[in-house]
C-alpha positions in Angstrom: 44.6 16.5 4.4 47.0 17.8 2.6 49.9 16.1 2.0 52.8 16.3 4.4 55.4 17.5 1.8 53.1 20.8 1.8 54.5 23.6 3.4 52.2 24.5 6.5 50.5 21.1 6.3 51.2 19.9 9.5 48.8 22.2 12.4 50.1 22.6 15.8 48.9 24.7 18.3 52.8 25.8 19.5 53.0 29.1 19.9 56.0 29.4 18.3 55.0 27.3 15.6 53.8 29.3 12.1 51.1 31.5 11.8 49.4 28.9 9.0 49.8 25.8 9.9 46.5 23.9 8.8 45.6 23.8 5.4 43.0 21.4 3.8 41.9 20.4 0.3 38.5 21.2 0.3 37.7 20.5 -3.6 40.4 20.2 -6.5 40.7 24.4 -6.6 39.8 25.2 -2.9 41.5 25.2 0.1 41.2 26.5 3.6 44.1 27.9 5.3 43.5 28.5 9.3 45.2 31.3 11.1 46.5 30.5 14.3 44.9 33.5 16.4 44.7 35.2 19.8 41.2 34.7 20.1 39.7 32.3 17.9 41.5 30.6 14.4 40.9 32.5 11.5 39.6 30.7 8.4 41.3 31.9 4.8 40.5 30.2 1.3 42.2 30.2 -1.6 40.9 29.2 -5.3 43.2 28.3 -7.8 41.4 29.2 -11.6 42.7 28.3 -14.5 44.0 32.2 -15.0 43.8 33.4 -11.6 44.2 33.0 -8.1 41.5 34.2 -5.7 42.4 35.0 -1.9 39.3 35.0 -0.1 40.8 37.8 2.7 44.8 37.7 3.7 44.2 37.1 7.9 44.9 39.3 11.1 48.4 40.2 10.1 50.3 38.6 12.7 53.0 37.1 10.2 53.1 38.2 6.5 50.3 36.4 4.5 52.4 37.1 0.9 55.8 35.7 2.1 54.1 32.3 3.2 51.4 31.6 0.1 54.1 32.1 -2.1 56.0 28.9 -1.3 52.3 27.2 -1.0 51.1 27.5 -3.9 54.5 26.5 -5.6 54.4 23.3 -3.2 50.1 22.6 -3.6 49.3 23.4 -7.0 52.8 24.2 -9.3 55.1 26.5 -10.5 52.7 27.9 -13.2 49.6 28.7 -10.4 52.0 30.6 -8.2 52.9 32.1 -11.0 49.1 33.5 -11.8 48.1 37.3 -10.8 46.3 37.3 -7.7 43.1 39.1 -6.7 42.6 39.3 -2.4 38.5 40.1 -1.9 38.3 41.3 1.7 34.5 40.0 3.0 35.2 43.3 5.2 37.1 45.7 6.6 38.1 43.7 9.7 41.5 43.3 10.9 41.5 39.2 10.5 39.9 39.9 7.2 43.0 42.6 5.6 45.6 42.0 8.1 47.8 40.7 5.4 47.1 42.5 2.7 50.2 44.4 3.1 52.7 41.5 2.7 50.8 40.7 -0.7 52.7 42.6 -3.1 51.6 44.1 -6.6 51.0 40.9 -8.3 47.9 40.6 -5.9 44.9 43.4 -6.4 42.7 44.3 -3.7 39.4 44.3 -3.9 37.0 45.4 -1.6 33.0 46.1 -1.7 31.8 49.6 -3.3 28.7 50.1 -1.2 30.3 52.3 1.3 33.7 53.3 0.4 33.8 56.1 3.1 33.4 53.7 6.0 35.9 50.6 4.0 38.9 53.9 4.4 38.5 54.3 7.8 37.8 51.1 8.9 41.9 50.3 8.7 42.4 53.5 11.1 40.1 50.9 13.2 42.3 47.5 11.9 45.3 49.6 12.9 44.0 50.2 16.5 42.5 46.5 17.1 45.9 45.4 15.7 47.8 47.4 18.2 45.7 46.4 20.8 46.2 42.8 20.1 50.3 43.4 19.9 50.3 42.4 16.7 52.0 44.3 13.7 51.0 47.9 12.7 48.7 47.1 9.9 51.0 47.9 6.7 49.8 50.2 3.8 47.7 48.8 1.4 45.5 50.3 -1.9 41.7 49.0 -3.0 42.6 48.4 -6.5 38.9 46.8 -7.4 35.6 48.5 -6.1 33.2 45.3 -6.3 29.8 46.1 -6.8 27.2 43.8 -6.0 26.2 41.2 -8.5 29.8 41.9 -10.4 31.2 38.9 -11.6 35.4 37.6 -10.7 36.5 36.0 -13.6 38.8 33.1 -12.7 39.5 31.3 -16.2 38.5 28.9 -18.1 34.6 29.1 -17.9 35.2 29.7 -13.8 34.0 32.7 -12.4 32.4 33.9 -8.3 29.6 35.9 -8.1 30.2 39.1 -5.3 26.8 39.6 -3.3 26.7 42.6 -0.9 25.5 41.5 2.0 25.9 45.1 4.8 24.4 44.6 8.2 27.4 43.2 10.6 29.5 45.8 8.9 28.3 48.5 6.2 31.0 46.7 3.2 30.2 42.9 4.3 30.3 41.0 1.2 29.8 37.2 0.3 31.0 35.8 -3.1 28.9 32.6 -4.3 31.3 30.4 -6.2 28.6 27.7 -8.2 31.3 25.8 -9.2 31.8 23.8 -5.8 28.4 25.0 -4.9 30.8 27.2 -1.9 29.1 30.2 -0.6 32.2 31.9 1.0 30.5 34.5 3.8 33.0 35.8 6.2 31.4 37.1 9.3 27.6 36.4 8.5 27.2 33.5 10.3 29.9 32.2 12.9 28.4 28.6 14.2 28.8 27.8 17.7 30.0 32.0 18.7 27.9 35.4 18.2 28.0 37.5 15.3 28.5 41.0 16.9 25.7 43.5 15.9 26.4 45.4 18.4 29.9 46.9 16.9 29.6 50.3 14.7 28.3 49.8 11.7 25.9 46.7 12.9 22.5 46.6 12.2 20.3 44.4 12.9 17.5 45.4 9.4 19.9 45.3 7.2 21.2 42.1 8.4 18.2 40.5 8.2 17.2 41.8 4.2 20.9 40.8 3.4 20.0 37.2 4.2 16.4 37.3 3.0 18.3 38.7 -0.4 20.7 35.3 -0.1 18.8 33.0 0.5 16.5 33.9 -1.9 19.0 34.2 -4.8 20.3 30.2 -3.6 17.0 28.8 -3.2 16.3 25.2 -3.8 20.5 24.7 -4.3 22.3 22.5 -1.6 25.2 24.2 -0.7 27.7 24.9 2.0 28.7 28.1 3.6 32.9 28.9 4.1 32.7 31.0 7.5 35.3 33.3 8.5 35.5 31.5 11.4 34.0 27.9 13.1 33.4 26.1 9.9 34.1 25.8 6.5 31.1 23.4 5.2 28.1 25.0 7.2 25.2 23.6 5.7 22.9 26.4 4.0 20.2 25.8 5.4 21.8 27.5 8.6 21.1 30.4 6.9 17.1 30.1 6.7 17.5 29.0 10.2 19.3 32.2 11.0 17.0 34.3 8.9 14.3 33.2 11.0 15.8 33.8 14.6 17.2 37.0 13.5 13.4 37.8 12.2 11.7 36.4 15.4 14.0 38.9 17.8 12.9 41.7 15.3 9.4 41.2 16.0 9.4 40.2 19.6 8.8 36.7 19.4 12.5 35.9 20.5 13.7 36.7 23.6 17.3 38.2 24.3 19.4 36.7 27.1 22.7 38.2 28.8 25.6 38.8 25.9 29.4 36.7 26.6 31.7 38.5 29.0 32.9 41.8 27.9 30.0 42.4 25.5 27.3 44.8 25.4 24.1 44.7 24.0 21.4 41.5 23.4 22.3 38.2 22.8 19.9 36.3 21.0 20.6 32.1 20.0 18.7 29.3 19.5 21.3 26.0 18.7 24.6 26.6 17.1 23.6 30.1 15.4 23.6 33.5 17.4 23.9 37.8 17.1 24.4 39.8 19.6 22.9 43.3 19.3 23.1 47.1 20.7 22.1 47.8 24.1 17.7 47.9 23.7 17.9 49.3 20.5 15.4 46.3 19.2 13.4 46.1 22.4 9.9 47.6 20.7 8.4 44.6 18.9 7.7 46.8 15.7 11.0 48.2 14.2 12.2 51.8 12.7 11.6 49.6 9.3 9.2 46.5 8.8 12.0 43.7 7.3 10.9 41.6 4.2 9.1 38.7 5.4 10.4 35.5 6.6 9.2 32.4 4.6 8.7 29.5 7.5 
């Protein structure tokens, strides 16, 4: 945990407390920022590179992230770090990823997956409706300044970089960031320990989701790494992605049996241990789906 003198270091569940009330230093360059949210805390990450600050998502927008961030960087990393240019990568276009974009200011470049720009643009309207539904501030306008291709590298300075991995499935514009220096995968909502990944929403696709897991597991095979999730865990063991891949594969082939979803959620729930996901009702009941997925190693 960070020192008490750092702004926002004291975590509180008091509704009157600041939104960004819990801050933990995960490595010498990576910080976890937990945003208080009505449903469950949202995990954001700050990577202080030698010449650029990387922001992984901007939160649900309950309070201006940019205003808080300026003070945090000065207190935690110093005046020089606070003055460095910033890139905020949205791991998908959902409200909990983009809500603070509009507060970040001109010094921050907003970046998003270039895989499906039309979907990403339309997701802003959905995020705006979601913010209103939850009684939050309306989504402030923002522009995407960088569209990220699969395999792109984001330079943080001093030989430090993160790699973009497009991972559609739970959303068409979903992506992950691989930070080799600290053996850390920023994964957003790709996996949520102890809570189901929602593939039943618009844009969810179970076969694409499996293909993305296969892709990540092939890319990171033989490495020891942790998964920095958008909720639930900032240090999920990387082996969980292989377990999740096996569960999705079993759901598609009929080897896993669905159960009832959580209250208020439509679709089928597949769960094994701390890992779970929901799919659209009835779509994958047949043992052979529309397109055969890649084989899952056992």
